[in-house]
N, C-alpha and C positions, 0 to 999 in steps of 0.2 A: 314600735315595731322591729323584732330583729329578723334577721334573715340569716336561715343556717348554712353551711356548707356541708351537709350530707351527703352530697354527691361526687365530693372531691376523690375518695378513695375508688367510685367507679371509675372516674376520669381517670385514672391513674391504672388502674387495671386494663381498662379500653386500648390505650393510649400503649401499655405494656405487651397487651396481646397481638394489636397491630404491628409493633415494631417485630414480635415473635413471629407472625404470620409472614412477613415481608423478607426475613431472614432465610425461614422455611422456603419459602419458593423460591431465594437465589439459590438455596444449596441445590434445589430438586430440579432447575430449569436444566434442559439440555446443553450438553456444553456443543460447540460447535468449533473443531479446531481451525484455526487461523492458518490458509496456504501461502505462503511467498507470491508474490506476484510476480508475473514474467515483468521482464525488463525491456526497454525500447534505447537504443542507442541513433540518432541522427546526428547527420553531418551535410559539409560541403566540403568536395574536396576539391583544391584549386593549386595551381602552378605556383612558381616564384613570385612571378608579379601580379599573382590574386586572381588570376582567369580561373573559372571554372574548367575542372577537367571532366568531360562525361566518358563514360565507360571505362572506368577505373576500379578494378576490382579491390573490393574493401572485405578484409578478414579478419574473425575474431579465432588467433590461432589458440589451439586447444580444445576448441568445438566444431570445428569443421565447419564452423558457417561462413559463407561468403555472400556478397551482392555486389552489383555494378551498380556506379553512379549513374544517373540520368544525364541528359544534355545539359542540365543546370549545375553539374557537378553533386547535386543533392543524392544523399541515398538512408534507408530507414533498414535498420536490422531490429528485428521483433521477436518476442521469446525467447529472452536471454534470462537464464536464473540470476539472482541478485547476487553481484559483486562488482569487482573493478576489472576494466579491462584495457587492456592495450592493443590497437587496431594495426593492421599492417595495410597498406596501400600499394596497389602496383599499377 
């Protein structure tokens, strides 16, 4: 008994068409722009002895953003553009 391989060309054609269909779908898929995520800076303000400082003003120079630390000296500044920042504390 001999088993023929007459279906092999059809399998190759099917695989090629599937690959072509996937490539076309990827090209036609809508492109969604990726927006930079807003950054968050958190920290704790302490004095020289390591004790937390409440009501310290923490400022991001150049952006006009400032916040006061809480009673535990902790602060959170949200919604910052991506980048590196140097904070000022008073």
